[in-house]
C-alpha positions as MATLAB code, in Angstrom:
seq = 'MLHDVLTGLALTVFGSAGATAIGVMRASLAPQWSRICRLALGNVEPEFKPLSALPFAKTVRS';
ca = [
    -174.283    2.757  -40.692;
    -176.770    3.175  -43.562;
    -174.831    6.252  -44.664;
    -171.637    4.198  -44.944;
    -173.374    1.491  -46.969;
    -174.874    4.028  -49.377;
    -171.531    5.804  -49.731;
    -169.826    2.512  -50.548;
    -172.545    1.628  -53.043;
    -172.287    5.027  -54.727;
    -168.499    4.771  -54.970;
    -168.793    1.290  -56.436;
    -171.386    2.313  -59.030;
    -169.628    5.489  -60.141;
    -166.200    3.864  -59.981;
    -167.244    1.007  -62.231;
    -168.974    3.413  -64.636;
    -165.799    5.485  -64.839;
    -163.650    2.407  -65.378;
    -165.978    1.241  -68.151;
    -165.867    4.638  -69.846;
    -162.070    4.732  -69.696;
    -161.876    1.180  -71.054;
    -164.159    1.978  -73.972;
    -162.203    5.114  -74.851;
    -158.927    3.231  -74.651;
    -160.228    0.384  -76.824;
    -161.517    2.758  -79.482;
    -158.456    5.033  -79.551;
    -155.693    2.426  -79.292;
    -155.982    1.075  -82.864;
    -155.949    4.618  -84.295;
    -153.222    6.058  -82.061;
    -150.472    6.173  -84.716;
    -152.852    7.860  -87.175;
    -153.872   10.413  -84.534;
    -150.218   11.224  -83.840;
    -149.417   11.609  -87.546;
    -152.355   13.982  -88.017;
    -151.378   15.968  -84.910;
    -147.871   16.397  -86.316;
    -149.295   17.859  -89.528;
    -148.999   14.890  -91.873;
    -152.098   15.157  -94.025;
    -153.568   11.940  -95.378;
    -154.240   11.599  -99.103;
    -157.807   12.243 -100.114;
    -160.166    9.315 -100.539;
    -160.945    8.433 -104.148;
    -163.907    6.066 -104.467;
    -163.943    3.362 -107.082;
    -165.459    4.451 -110.360;
    -168.751    2.823 -111.250;
    -168.949    0.611 -114.293;
    -170.623    2.347 -117.194;
    -174.069    1.070 -118.075;
    -173.081    0.815 -121.755;
    -170.793   -2.136 -120.985;
    -173.589   -4.363 -119.742;
    -173.945   -7.568 -121.744;
    -177.249   -8.137 -123.501;
    -178.222  -11.487 -124.877;
];
């Protein structure tokens, strides 16, 4: 009887951990799925160009 209880407990713990892991992966991949598909098909994204910093010479002095 104790063996059955421990088996049920183990299945519950590992089952819920697996369900949580799958849920987290799904939640993190779902918003990016179209981007992942585009990249897998070979469509390269344009490179990131950061905003240029304002030159220090344009600071206003009073």
